[in-house]
C-alpha positions as CSV (number, residue, x, y, z in Angstrom):
1,L,-6.0,-9.4,-6.5
2,E,-8.8,-6.9,-5.9
3,D,-9.7,-3.7,-7.7
4,Q,-11.8,-1.4,-5.6
5,E,-13.9,1.4,-7.2
6,S,-12.7,4.9,-6.7
7,S,-14.7,7.5,-4.7
8,G,-15.8,9.4,-7.8
9,I,-13.5,12.4,-7.3
10,N,-13.2,14.3,-10.6
11,A,-10.8,17.2,-11.0
12,E,-8.5,18.6,-13.6
13,Y,-4.8,18.5,-12.8
14,G,-4.3,22.3,-13.2
15,D,-7.3,22.9,-10.9
16,T,-6.1,20.7,-8.0
17,S,-4.1,22.6,-5.5
18,S,-1.6,20.8,-3.2
19,K,-4.0,21.3,-0.3
20,D,-6.9,19.8,-2.2
21,F,-4.7,16.9,-3.4
22,M,-3.7,16.2,0.1
23,I,-7.3,16.3,1.4
24,Y,-8.6,13.9,-1.2
25,A,-5.6,11.7,-1.0
26,D,-6.0,11.3,2.8
27,R,-9.6,10.4,2.3
28,L,-8.8,7.7,-0.2
29,M,-6.0,6.4,2.0
30,T,-8.4,6.1,4.9
31,L,-10.9,4.2,2.8
32,L,-8.2,1.9,1.5
33,A,-6.7,1.3,5.0
34,E,-10.1,0.3,6.3
35,E,-10.5,-2.2,3.5
36,A,-7.0,-3.6,4.0
37,L,-7.5,-4.0,7.8
38,S,-10.8,-5.9,7.2
39,K,-8.8,-8.5,5.2
40,V,-6.3,-9.3,7.8
41,P,-6.6,-13.1,8.4
42,S,-6.8,-12.7,12.2
43,I,-10.0,-10.6,11.9
44,K,-12.9,-12.9,12.5
45,Q,-16.6,-12.5,12.9
46,K,-17.9,-12.4,16.4
47,D,-21.4,-12.0,18.0
48,V,-21.5,-8.9,20.2
49,L,-24.3,-8.5,22.8
50,T,-25.9,-5.1,22.7
51,P,-28.6,-3.7,25.1
52,T,-31.3,-4.6,22.5
53,G,-29.9,-7.8,20.8
54,V,-27.0,-9.5,19.2
55,F,-24.8,-7.8,16.5
56,R,-22.5,-9.7,14.2
57,G,-19.2,-7.8,14.5
58,L,-15.5,-8.3,14.0
59,E,-12.6,-9.1,16.4
60,D,-8.9,-9.3,16.0
61,Q,-8.1,-12.7,17.6
62,E,-4.3,-12.4,17.3
63,S,-3.5,-9.0,18.7
64,G,0.2,-8.1,18.1
65,G,0.6,-10.3,15.0
66,L,0.2,-7.4,12.5
67,C,2.8,-5.1,11.0
68,V,2.6,-2.3,8.5
69,V,5.6,-1.6,6.3
70,S,5.9,1.5,4.1
71,I,8.0,2.0,1.0
72,V,9.3,5.4,1.8
73,R,8.3,8.2,1.1
74,S,4.9,8.0,-0.5
75,G,4.1,4.8,1.4
76,D,4.3,6.8,4.7
77,I,1.1,8.5,3.8
78,L,-0.8,5.2,3.7
79,L,1.1,4.0,6.7
80,E,-0.2,6.8,8.8
81,A,-3.8,6.1,7.7
82,V,-3.3,2.5,8.9
83,R,-1.8,3.7,12.2
84,K,-4.7,6.0,12.9
85,L,-7.1,3.1,12.5
86,S,-4.9,0.6,14.4
87,P,-3.0,2.4,17.1
88,G,0.0,0.6,18.4
89,I,0.5,-1.5,15.2
90,K,4.1,-2.5,14.6
91,V,5.9,-0.4,11.9
92,G,8.7,-1.0,9.4
93,K,10.3,1.2,6.8
94,I,12.0,0.4,3.5
95,L,13.7,3.1,1.4
96,I,13.8,2.2,-2.3
97,Q,14.4,4.7,-5.1
98,R,14.2,4.2,-8.9
99,D,17.4,4.7,-10.8
100,E,16.1,7.3,-13.2
101,E,19.2,7.0,-15.4
102,S,18.6,3.3,-16.2
103,A,16.2,2.4,-19.1
104,D,14.1,0.1,-16.9
105,K,14.1,2.5,-13.9
106,R,15.5,-0.3,-11.8
107,A,14.9,-0.2,-8.0
108,V,17.7,0.4,-5.6
109,L,17.5,-0.4,-1.9
110,Y,19.0,2.2,0.4
111,Y,17.6,1.5,3.9
112,K,15.4,-0.9,5.9
113,K,14.3,-1.0,9.5
114,L,11.9,-3.8,10.5
115,P,10.5,-5.2,13.8
116,K,12.6,-8.1,15.1
117,D,9.6,-10.5,15.1
118,I,8.3,-9.6,11.7
119,S,8.6,-13.2,10.6
120,N,5.7,-13.9,12.9
121,C,3.5,-11.1,11.6
122,F,1.0,-10.6,8.8
123,V,2.4,-7.6,6.9
124,L,0.6,-4.8,5.2
125,L,3.1,-3.5,2.7
126,V,2.0,0.0,1.6
127,D,2.9,2.2,-1.4
128,P,0.5,4.3,-3.4
129,M,1.9,3.5,-6.9
130,L,2.7,0.2,-8.7
131,A,4.2,0.9,-12.1
132,T,7.0,-1.4,-13.2
133,G,6.8,-3.4,-10.0
134,G,10.5,-3.1,-9.4
135,S,10.2,-1.3,-6.1
136,L,7.6,-3.8,-4.8
137,I,9.6,-6.8,-5.8
138,C,12.7,-5.3,-4.1
139,A,10.6,-4.7,-0.9
140,V,9.1,-8.2,-0.9
141,D,12.6,-9.6,-1.3
142,V,13.6,-7.6,1.8
143,L,10.7,-9.1,3.8
144,V,11.3,-12.6,2.6
145,D,15.0,-12.3,3.5
146,N,13.7,-11.4,7.0
147,G,11.5,-14.5,7.3
148,V,8.2,-13.3,6.0
149,K,6.3,-15.6,3.7
150,P,4.9,-14.0,0.6
151,G,1.5,-15.4,1.4
152,N,1.6,-13.4,4.7
153,I,2.0,-10.1,2.9
154,L,-0.9,-7.9,1.6
155,F,0.4,-5.1,-0.7
156,V,-2.0,-2.1,-0.4
157,N,-1.9,0.3,-3.2
158,L,-3.8,3.2,-4.9
159,Y,-2.8,3.1,-8.6
160,S,-1.4,0.3,-10.6
161,V,-1.0,-1.1,-14.1
162,E,-1.4,-4.6,-15.4
163,E,2.2,-4.9,-16.5
164,G,3.5,-4.2,-13.1
165,I,1.0,-6.5,-11.4
166,Q,2.1,-9.3,-13.8
167,N,5.8,-8.7,-13.1
168,V,5.2,-9.0,-9.4
169,Q,3.0,-12.0,-9.5
170,Q,5.4,-13.8,-11.8
171,K,8.0,-13.8,-9.1
172,F,5.6,-13.9,-6.1
173,P,2.4,-15.7,-7.1
174,E,1.3,-16.0,-3.4
175,L,1.5,-12.3,-2.7
176,N,-1.8,-10.6,-2.0
177,I,-2.6,-7.3,-3.7
178,L,-5.3,-4.8,-2.9
179,T,-5.4,-1.9,-5.3
180,L,-7.9,1.0,-5.8
181,S,-7.4,1.3,-9.5
182,I,-5.8,-0.5,-12.4
183,D,-4.9,2.2,-14.9
184,D,-4.3,2.0,-18.7
185,Y,-0.6,1.7,-19.2
186,M,2.9,3.1,-18.5
187,N,4.5,5.8,-20.7
188,D,8.1,5.8,-21.9
189,D,9.2,7.3,-18.5
190,K,7.6,4.4,-16.7
191,Y,4.8,6.6,-15.2
192,I,1.3,5.3,-14.8
193,V,-1.2,6.7,-17.4
194,P,-3.5,8.4,-16.6
195,G,-2.3,8.1,-13.0
196,V,-1.6,11.3,-11.0
197,G,2.0,12.0,-11.8
198,D,4.5,11.8,-8.9
199,F,2.2,11.1,-5.9
200,G,4.8,12.0,-3.2
201,D,5.7,15.3,-4.9
202,R,2.1,16.3,-5.3
203,Y,1.2,15.4,-1.8
204,Y,4.2,17.0,-0.1
205,G,4.2,20.0,-2.4
206,T,7.7,19.4,-3.8
207,T,6.8,19.5,-7.5
208,D,9.0,21.6,-9.8
């Protein structure tokens, strides 16, 4: 589990337009995607000969063995950041929604579409928010049912809370988690505090 420092963006909610939110979110997604790709096990150090000397660089030694899977819809934002940095990467989609009528906001699976050889891949599972952990646990269950080992999954995430992290690691202790921020707590509606509210609604401009 790693907690990366934020970029220092500071703005009041009422002062942040949908356009500004999207601009800053995309920047954060790119930084997070870069960090995630640097942690893929197949990425190894390699000496590269330049016109003036030798540079210690990086090389993907197992091309084709990497897949990015988004938890729709907010996860698609981070998925696209990964695809821009790694064109041609295999892509999977899992649609999970919270049951807002239930007290624990339980996760409900609606749809999945994964590469046929995903069991042979290292998977970047992406979703900006980790609150209760229900959606993440459901998504990992889907991947495990399709042959992916929890230790071959890196969950990439912007905002999380300790309670959700503990819920996930209790069931999947081998799962790798890369998060930008561990926030204070969840409120009674199971939203992250301070958080950013509903990330997808603010990014796509579908807030009430």
